[in-house]
N, C-alpha and C positions, 0 to 999 in steps of 0.2 A: 658864619662862612670862615672856609680856612686858611692858612696863611701863607702855604704850599702847596702843589700838587704832585699827584704820583710821582709826575716824574723828577723834579725839584726833590722829594722825598729818596728816591733813589740813589739820585749823586752825592745826596749829604749822607744817606747809610755807606755808600763804597767807600766815600771821603773817609767818614769816622774809623769806620773799619780798617782802613789803609792805616791812619794815623795809631791804632791799638795793635796790630803787627808791626809797625814800624819800632814800636819796644818792647812785648810780647817775648816772653820765653815758654819754657815747656808746659808747664800747668796753662797756659791761657790755651796756646797755641793748641793743647789736646782738648781741650772743651771747645775751640771754635772747631774743631775737626769731629768732635761726637755730633755736635749740632748740623752739622751740612751732612753726617752721613745716617744720621737716624732716621730723615725725612728723604731718604731713598726709596723708591718701591722696591717691596717683598711680598711678604703676605699681604700686607696691606697694602692696596697702591699708593702711590706720591699724591694722589687727590686727597684722597683718605687721612693722610696723613696730616695733608696742610689742615683740612678741617678740623682735626681733632687741636691740631695747633692753633686755629683761631678761636676753639670753645676755652682753650686754657689760657688763650693772651686775654678775652674776653674777660675772662673770672678772676686775671689777676689785676687787672684794669691798665694793661700796658697797653697805652696806643698807638707805638710804635709798631709792635708784637701784633697786632691785630693789624694792622696797615700791611707790615710785608706778610703775614697771611692770606691779607686779601689779594693782593697782588698774586703773591704764587698759585693760590685757588683760580686765580682769574687765569693764570696760564696754564693751570690745568684742564681748561674747559669746564668751571664748573659753573652751576645755573644758578639762575635768581631761587630756583626754591630748596638746594642743598645750603646756600648762603642764607638763607632766611632759618632753616631747619637749624643749620649748625647756632647760628646766632640764640636762636630760641633759647638751645638749652644752655646755652651760656649764660641767658638770662635766669632759665629757675634755679642755674644751682649757684650763681655770683648773688642773685637778687635784686632789687630797686636800685641798691649804691651802682650798679654798672648800668643804667640806663643812659647817662650823659656819652658814656664811652660808648654804648649801641647807637646813636644818633650819629657823633663821628662814623662808624664804622659803614652805617647805611649810606652816608652822606659820600663816601668813599669808595665801595661800589656801585654809587650811581654815576661815580665819576669814570669808574672803569669802564662802564657799558655804554655812556655816553662816547668814549673813543670807538668802542665795537659798531656804533653806529657810524663815524667818520670812517672808520675803515670800510665800512660794507658799500659807503657812498662812491669810497674811490674804483673801487670794484665795480660796482653798477657805472660809472663812469668812464671806466675804460671797456666797458662790456658794449654802451652805446654806441661808442664811436667805432668798432669793429665792424667790418664787410661783408657781415652774417647779415641773413633772411631777421625780417622783425619778430618774428614769431620764435627762432631759434634765442634771440636775444631775451625776448621776453620770459620764453620756458626757461634761461637761469639765471635770472630775478627771482622767479619763483623759490626755484630750487635753493637758491644762496639765503633767502629771506628765510624760507622755512627751516633749512638746516641751520642756522646762526643764532636765531631769537628763540625762544622758547616758547615762548607764549602766543605765535603763529602758525596755528595749528592746519589752518587751509591756508592758500595763497596764490590767487586766481586773478588773469585779468579779465574785463570784458571788452570786448570791440563793441561799439559804436553802430547800429543800420540807423541811420537819421529818418531815411527815408518811410521804413516802415516804423520807426519811433520803437523799438526794442535793440536790444541788449544779445550779444551774441556770445555764448563763452568762448574764450583765448586759451591758452596755456596758464595749466594751475598744477600745483601741487598739493596732495591731500586724498580723501575718499571720493570718491566718484559722487556725480549731481545731475542730479537728471535736471535741473535747473540750465540746457542748455539754451534757452531763449528765454528771456525775460524782458516785457512788455514796459515801457517808459510808465512809469508811477505805479509799480507794482512790488511790493518788497521794499527792502533797506535800498537794494542794488538799485533799482526801479526810480524810484522814490530820489534818489541823489540824482540820477540823470534827467532826471523832469525838470527838476529844481535846478540844476548843475552847483551842486554844494556838498560840500562832509559832510556825510554821516556817524557819528560814534553812539553806537548805542552799546550800554553796560549791562544790560539783561534784559537778552534776547524776549524773555517771557511777557514781559511788559508790553511789546509792541502788539495792536491790532492787526496793521497791514506788514505783514514777515512770511516770509518765505523759509519755510525750514528745511535745512541743506541734510540737518545730520542732530541726531537728539543732545550729540555730544557738544553740542555747540552754544556759548552761554554769553558770547557777546563778539559786535561783530563792529567793523569798521570799514568804510567804503571810503575811498576818495575817487573824485572825478579827474577826466583827465580832461583836459579844454586847450583845442586850439582855436583862434582866430574866433574867441566867445562861443564856440560851438563844440559839443561832448563829441569826444572820438572814444573815448575808452574809458575804465574805471579800473581801480585795482582794490581787489577785494579778500579781507580778511577776518578770518574767523580764528575766534580762541575759545579755549574749553575750558575758559577760565571767566567769572563776572567780575567787573570793574578791574579790568587788566589793563584797556588802553588810556595812556596818557598826553599829557600835551608834548612830550619828546615823542611819541608814537607819531601825534601828528606833523611836525615839523619835519618829523624825517621820511615820512610817505608824502609828503610836498614837495621835498627836496627831487625824490625819487621821480615822481608826476611830471618835474619839470625838467627834468634828464628824457625821459620818456617819452615827450610829444614829438620830440624830435623824430621821432623813428615812423609818428602817425603820419 
């Protein structure tokens, strides 16, 4: 476990840099200016330069440098895949001796991604409280999740018609689907509705009771929305990657469903 989080790291770094500048003369100040200017966007984008800095920092086994470049890469909207590829290069170049630093790097990145979830939850909570129509709110949430979370390739809500025991497709973002109505018990969504329980499928090819929306889909998570112990809808998310959904996704989506149930 880390002794300090990202925010404390940033505060300490700023404080120590102020201490350096308190005593620094020309040579140190010139180096600091060069270090700052070299990462500005040019022929290479700022994000690319920060990822290059991340690779170099891992190879040099400088944990402070790794954390700094993870933070700046996150600020430049680097994706999970971009970070993983950059760290993979650092591992290949640096060898197995960098593995302890690699572990800490992914721990820091996970902390940054959790902060993303918290930020999205605040935005969703604000949208739910607005006086706009339900489907407008749900459409906004779909767009927010699809746009901000890399492995959420299809995001949609199904609305429950309990008298007909079927789900009706509501607002969604992603490829069109032929499954605009799903009977309870059919496919992953139908099973989640019938049993009123969460379904996480890490490899859809292993499922016998599965309705394929697209050959690109590799995994799926379905979160039922319950009101007074009855299902009123579902949040359905497809990913083009296998084994991509974690307990953090589950907790995150559960919190979203607890918010949106108020508008059903």
